[in-house]
N, C-alpha and C positions, 0 to 999 in steps of 0.2 A: 352850115347848119350847125347842130350841136349832137352829138350824142345819145343824147333822152330824145329829139326832134327824129334820127335816126328811127332808133327805135319803136318809137307809136307809129309813124309811120308803118315801118314794115308790120305790128297789129294793123294798122286799120286793113290793109295790105292780106294777111291772113286772114283775116275774118274775112273783106269780101267772095276772095278765091271760093273759100271755106262751106261760110254759112247755108250753103244747098245740103251740105252734108249733116249738118243739124239735128237729130232726126226729134227732142224733146224741147219746145221753146223754154221747157221749166228748168231746164242744163243749163244755156246760155251761158248765166254766170259764173257759175261755174267755168264752161269751158273759157268764154273771155280769164277769166285770173290764169285757165293755163297757159294761155298765148302770151299773153303780159311774163308772167312768169318764167315762160321760156325765157321769150324776150330781149327780159335782163338778163339773165345770167350769160347768154352771147353777148349784151352789153361789156359785164361784169366782166368775162373772163376774155374779150378784146382789150378792157383802157386794161386791166390788173396783169392781166397776161396771165391766168389761171390756166387750170388744165381742165378737162371736160369733167363736169360734177361726175359722181355714182350715177343722182338721181336718173343722168340723161342714159346713164347706160339701162339702168332699173327700166325706164320706159320702153327705150329699143324690146331688150331682151322682153316683158310686157307682152309687145305690139306682135314678137314672131311665135306666145306661145299660141297655142286652140283653144277655142273656150273652153272645149270640156277641160284640159288640164288646170288650164289660170284660173277655174271652176276649183278644182280640187285644192290649189294650192294659196288661196286665199279662202277656201272652206279651212288649210289645215295653221295656218297664219292667222285666222281668228281663234281657233281650238286652245293657240299656243299662249295667249291672251290670258292672266289674274281674270276675273270679272266683274271684277270693275272697268277695268279696261273694254273689256269685250262688252259689253252694256252698254256702254256710253259711245262707241262705234257701231252701235246697231241702233239706236235711239238720233241717231244723226242719221248717216248715211244710209239706212235703211228702212226707219219708221220718217224720216225727213225732218226730225221736232228741231225747232231753234236750238240758240243758243239757251235761253232764254225758259220754256220748257225745259232743258233738258236739264240748268239747272235748277229748277222747282221741283220738280220729280225728283232723282237725286237727296234733294237739299245738300247743296253747294252752295258757294259763291261764283256768281260769274266770272268772276275771272281763273278761279278754282276748276268749274269748268270747264274753259277754255282752254285750263293748261293739261288739266285731264287728257282732252280730246287729243292733245298735239302733242302728248307725250305715246299713249294707243298705236297711234298712225305710226312714230316715230319707232317704235315697237314691233309693227305692224310690215313697217320697210324693209329692218333689219332685218328680221325674221327674211322674207321673202331675199333678202336681197343676199343675207347664209347659200340660202337654198339657192341663189343665183349659182354664185360662183361655186355651188357642193357640183352643179349638175352641170355644168362647161367647165368641169375639170374637163383635160384631153385623160386619156387610159393610162399614157405613163406615164402620168401626175397622179393620179386616183390611189389610194393606200391598194395595197396586195391582197386577195382573197385568198380562201385557199381552199384546195381544192377535192 
């Protein structure tokens, strides 16, 4: 059996085990995509010997955060974005518009819209990863404070 077959089989096993945890049917495709993406990363690390990606650490960090704190972190990350990036994330992830609808709304081509959305999400991720690094510093590594 090939590594790809193993990744597909593992993905299907995860889906069958976790399907009951899915709360909203409309989010199935995104949920499935995350499972496939995670399995592909595991395969990539195994085949090419890569270390664990920062995104895995980020996901663990996000999952361990209380909902209220995570909400505040996400709001701060959104507020840190330039308007054109914030708007595209709000249209896609909150208003649930399609890429085609967003492109028409902001008068960009579909490829330019996809590119802007990708960059906006990348900036949010960078903001959150920086925040993650700053909060998880041990006391002795944090800059000294004046008393």
